[in-house]
N, C-alpha and C positions, 0 to 999 in steps of 0.2 A: 605458543606460549610455554608449554611444558618443555618442549625441546630446548628453547632458549634458556630456561631455568636450569635444566640439566647441564647444558654447556657451561653456564656461568658457575654452577656448583663445582664442576670438574676443574675449571680454571682456578677456583678459589682453594680447593683442597689439594690440588696437585703439588704445590711447593712443599707443604709439610709432609706429604707422603714420600716425596723424593728425598727430603732431608732425613726422614726416619728409616728409609729403605736400607741404607748402609749399616746403621746400628742393628737393625733387625737381622740382616744377613750375618753380621759378626756374632751376635749373641746366640742365634739358633744354630748356625753352622758349626760354631766352636763347641757346642754342647753346654754352653754356660746356663742355658735355660732347660736342659734336659731334666725330666722328672727325677727328683732325688732318690725316690724309692727304686727306680729302675737302675740307677747307678749302684745303689746299695746291693741290689740283687746280683749285679754283675761282679762286683768286687768281693762279694761274700761267698761266691761259688765258682767252681771251674778253675782251670790252670792259667787262663790268659791274664796277663799283667796289665793293669790300668794305672794311669796318672789322673787323679782328680784334683784339678787346680782352678778354682773359680777366681775371677779377678774383681768382681763387683758385689758379691754377697758372700757371707761366711756362715753357713748353717752347720758349723763344726760339731756342735754338741749333739744335735739330733742325728746327724749323719754318722758320727762315731758311736753314739750310744746304740743305734740300731744295728750297726755292724758288730758291736760287742755282744749284743743279744744273739745275733745270728751265728757268730763264730764260736761262742762259748769258750773263750780261752781260759787256760789255767793260770796264766801269768800276764799281767799288763804293766806297761809303763804309764804313769799318770802324772799330769801336771800341765804346765803352760807349754808354749811353743819351744821352751828350752829343753824339753825331753824328747823332741820329735826325731832325733837321730838314732834312737834305739831301734835296731832292726830285728826281724825274725831270725836272721842268720846268726845272731848272737847266742841262740839257744839250741840245745840238743834236738828238740822237737820244734821246728819252726812254726808248725801249725798250732802249737799250744800257746803262742804269744800274739798279743795285739797291742798296738800303741795307741793309747787314749790321750796322747799329748795334744795341746792346743785347746783343751776344753775347760781347764781350771785356771781362773784368774784371781780368785781369792777364796777364803775359807768357806764362804757361803755356797759357792758352786761345788767345792769339794764335798761338803756335807750333803748337798742335794744328790750328787752322783752316788755316794755311798748309800743313801736312803733308797735309791732307785735300783740298786743291785737286787735282783729277784731272790726270794727266799730259797728257791731251788736253782742253785747256780753251780758252775764248775770252777769258779775262781779260787785259786789257792794263795797267790802272791800278788801284792801290789808293790811295784817299784815306784816309790813316791818321790818326785823331784819337787822340792819346796823353793818357791821364790821368796827372796828376803822380804819383799814388801807385803807378803801375806800377814805379817805380824805388825803392820803399820796401820793403826786405826785412822790415820789421815788419808789412806787410800780411798779414793772416791767410790761410793757404793755403786755407781753406775759403770765403773771401769769393767770392761770385759763383756758388756751387754751385746756387742755386735755379733757375737757368736751364737746368739739365740738360746733356746731352751733345749733340754735333753729330750723332752717328750712332746714337743710341738714343732711343726714345720709349716711355714707359709710359702706357697709357690711365689717366686719373685716377680711375676709379671707386673705387679703393681708398681715396681720400681723401674719399669722400662724407660720412662721419659728421663729421669735423672741419670740412669745408666747410659742412655743414648749420648748425652753430653760428655760423659766420661769416656765413651768409646771414641768420639771425635778427638778429644784431647790426647788420648793414647795413640791414635793414628798419626796425628801431627807430631807427636813426640818420638815416633819411630818404634813404639812398643808393639804395634799391631801391623802385620803385613797381610793385606788382602790377598795377595797372590799365594802366600803360604796357606791361607785358609782354603783356597780353592783346590789345593793339591791333596790327594789322598795320603793322609799321614799315618796309615795303619800298616804300611808295608814292613815296618821294623818289628812287627810282632806285638806291639803295645797298642792299647786303646787309650784315647785321650778325651777327657771331658773338661771343658772350661778354657777360657782364653789363655790363662797362664800356662796350662798344660800343653795346649797346642803350640803356642808361640815359643816356649823355651823348656818344655818338659818339667815345669815347676808344679808340684802337687803331691798329694798323698798317694803312696803306694797301697797295694792290697793289704799290707800288714799294718797300715795306719801311720807308718813313718813317713817323713816328708823329704823329697828331693827339692832343694831350693832353686834348681834350674841351671841350665847351661849358661855360662858367662857370669853367674852370680858369684859374689865373694871373691872375685879376682881383682877388685879395685885396690888402689893404693891404700896404705895405712890411713891417710887423712880421711878417706871416704868411709872405710869400714869401721873405724873406731872413733876418730876425733869428732866427727859431727854429732855422734850419739853422746859422747862425753860432754860436749858443749851444751847440748840440749838438757842433759840432766843437771849438770853443775850450775848452769846459769839460770835455768828456769824452774828447777825443782818440779819437773812435769809430773803428771799424775802417776806415771809408772814408778817414779822414785820420789813421791811426796816426802818433804822433809819430816823428820821424826823427832823433833826436839821436845815434844810434849806427849810422848807415848805413854800409854798405860797398857801393859802387856797382859794383865790378869784375865780380861775377858777373852782375848785371843788364845791364851793357853788353855783356858777352860773349854773353849770350843774345840781346840785340837784334841784335848783329852776325851771329849764327848765323841768326836769322830772316830778316834782310835778304839774307843769302847764299842762302837757300833761294828767296826771291822772285826774285833775279837768275837763279838756275839755271833757274827756270820761265819766264823771260822776262817777268816782271811788273815794271812801273815803280811805284815807291812815292813818293808825295808826301805828306809828313807835317807835322803841326803839333801843338804842345802846346795843348790845349783851353783856352779862356778861363775865368777865374773872375770872378765879379762883383767890382767894385771894392771894395765893402764887405767882402767876404770876404777879398780880398787884403790890405786894410789891417789887418784883425784878425790874420791869419796873420803879417804882417811885424812885428807888435808882439812876437811870441813868437820871439825869435832863437835860443832853445834848441831848440825842437821843430820849427820849420818853416823854418829858414834854408836847408835843402837845396833848397827850391823855387826859390830865386832863381838857382840855378846849373844847373838841369836842361838848359837849352838849351846851355850851354857843355859839359856832359858828352856830350850826345847828338849834336851837330852833327858832330864828327869821325868818329863811327861811321857816320853817314849819308853823309858826304862820301866815305868809303872806297868806296862803291858808286855815287857820283855821284847820290845821291838828295837832294832838298832837304828841309830841315826849317825850319819857321817857328815862332817862339815867340809865341803869342797869350795866354800866361798872364795878362798884364796888358792890360786892354781899351784902354789908351792906345795900344798898338801898332796898333790899328784905329781910333784916334780916336773911340772909342765910350764910352758910359757904361752904367749898369745898366738903362736904360729898355727895352732890347731883350733883356734876359735874362729867361727864364721864371722862374728862381729863381737861387739863388747859384751853381749849377753848370751849368745847362742854357741853351744859346743858343736863341733863337727862330729860326723859319724866316728871318725878315728878317736877323738877324745871321749866320746860316749862309750866306746868299747873299752877304753882304759878305765873309765869309771865302773863299768860292769865287772871288769876283772878285779878291780880293787874292792868292790862290794863283796864279790865272791871270796876274796882272800880274807876279808875281815868278818864275813858272815858265812860259816860253813853250811848253814841251812840252804843257801842258794846254789851250792856246788852241784847238786843233783840236776840242775837245769842247764848247766854249761859244760861244754867240751873244752876245758882250759887249754890243753896242748894245741888243739886245732885253732883256737882263737888267737893264741900267742903267735903261732906260726903265720896265720893270716895277717896279723899286724906287722910282724917282722918282714914279711915278703911283700908288703903292700907297695903299690906303685902310684897310688893316687895322693893328691895333696890333702884332701879332706875326707874322702870315702875310703872304705876298706873293701866292700863287696860290690862296688860299682853302683850304677843307678838301676 
């Protein structure tokens, strides 16, 4: 009787076990479910280079905040994913820099990070990349919650079942190669954690900057730009909620409060409004009802920054950098090459930053560059 029960039970549970076996293999073999603190330890010490690129969860805030505490940088790039192309190679002392990009989606998360900077810190400079929608009160409060908290981390095993379905979808879409997972992928001197990192080298480097992956951003114009433009202009999606009824006062007050906290902690802030692709700017300017506010953001913000003697540059329109869309990864994201141009321009307009940059070396690296989007390779 017991034997028959066991046989029937095995018959009953075998199909779901077999179904879940492949996602289990993918998620654990790729390092997608590797303990995050172990990854932080590896990226925070030693000379080996790693790519950390998860496909199904995004603990960016905790992961980067812990590395910020561990590395104790003197200078950081801070903002959304639009500042992720700043590299440690941009700086005289590469080890003095860390990229905190991808952690800030609105002013509330910016203020929380500043509050969490320890009283005893080594941070001297924040290069702050400001997204235009941070001053849009219509931006959904929940926007950017996927990235989690700076000081909390939940191991993702609880999301195994929904992730399993996503794994199958990606396998059938050709995004995951089981054979590639089975091959030892560490012979090139790099370590890889996460499906995106293993499959196409997409992920965060040790310095916090991000390589978007092999084969990415090589798509035709219609894919890289037009689909995003259509999404914004036609739907006014949450990332660019229409701003026809904005009240700036509370946002500016919060910005002032944040800058005051930086000043109290002895941190210098050099800020800029992040560039938009020309093709996106042109579309937004056609809609004078919903997006007229973007033309005046610099005018609103500069007096606030001037109060603390902090500089603010407005790079919203690429013409301010004498650039076109060719060095944009997509409608929102600068390439590494364009990010270096921004860094050089910030140094040109703000002498306080020059002590951190070897300008002749950077200009030579840019002039002799052989890549389309990168300057220092991946």
